[in-house]
C-alpha positions, -999 to 999 in steps of 0.1 A, spaced: -749 -22 585 -735 -59 588 -755 -85 570 -768 -111 595 -755 -147 586 -783 -174 584 -780 -201 609 -796 -227 583 -772 -253 572 -769 -259 535 -758 -292 516 -723 -277 509 -718 -273 545 -729 -309 554 -709 -322 527 -678 -304 537 -683 -318 573 -689 -353 561 -657 -352 538 -636 -336 565 -645 -364 588 -638 -393 562 -605 -378 553 -592 -393 587 -606 -428 584 -581 -454 582 -581 -479 553 -604 -454 534 -604 -432 504 -634 -409 497 -639 -378 474 -664 -354 461 -683 -366 431 -688 -337 405 -725 -338 397 -731 -303 388 -719 -306 352 -694 -279 337 -698 -244 329 -698 -236 290 -684 -200 290 -692 -196 252 -726 -203 256 -729 -190 293 -747 -222 306 -740 -252 328 -737 -281 305 -751 -314 321 -729 -345 321 -752 -369 303 -731 -389 281 -735 -428 278 -707 -434 305 -720 -408 330 -744 -421 358 -775 -400 361 -782 -392 398 -747 -403 409 -741 -397 446 -723 -365 460 -696 -385 478 -683 -418 465 -655 -439 482 -639 -472 495 -636 -483 530 -620 -516 539 -628 -528 503 -664 -518 504 -678 -492 479 -697 -464 495 -720 -438 480 -734 -411 501 -761 -387 487 -760 -355 507 -792 -335 514 -800 -306 535 -825 -315 563 -856 -311 543 -839 -318 510 -857 -342 486 -841 -368 466 -848 -371 429 -860 -405 411 -826 -409 395 -808 -403 428 -828 -430 445 -823 -454 416 -785 -446 416 -783 -456 454 -804 -487 450 -781 -497 422 -752 -495 444 -769 -515 473 -781 -542 447 -744 -544 435 -732 -553 471 -721 -518 480 -733 -493 507 -754 -465 498 -775 -439 518 -787 -405 523 -769 -382 547 -785 -349 561 -759 -348 589 -726 -363 599 -746 -383 624 -762 -398 595 -731 -412 583 -721 -425 617 -755 -443 620 -755 -458 586 -717 -469 589 -728 -489 621 -760 -502 603 -742 -514 574 -712 -527 595 -687 -506 577 -668 -496 608 
């Protein structure tokens, strides 16, 4: 019997759609920011990246377009943002960058227009 695939979209799928779109934007460079930590095979656990030069709550996608720094936190439609993620996004806005939550590619397009990015 074949396993039925779920029609529910997850954060990884949303993130991939966004990054695929951003890859074709002129005058732009975007990348996936590793926020998961690294696997320690000796201890069999994920080690969090929490050194003094790591930004707690850093956004999933970072980049620059036309000289403007962009931070995008990707969430599934009902996903919740943590306090550290919210603080990170606010720190980018406070520093003059563009930062927002995206639950779909449409959210990216809407926020780019809202912030005058494109």
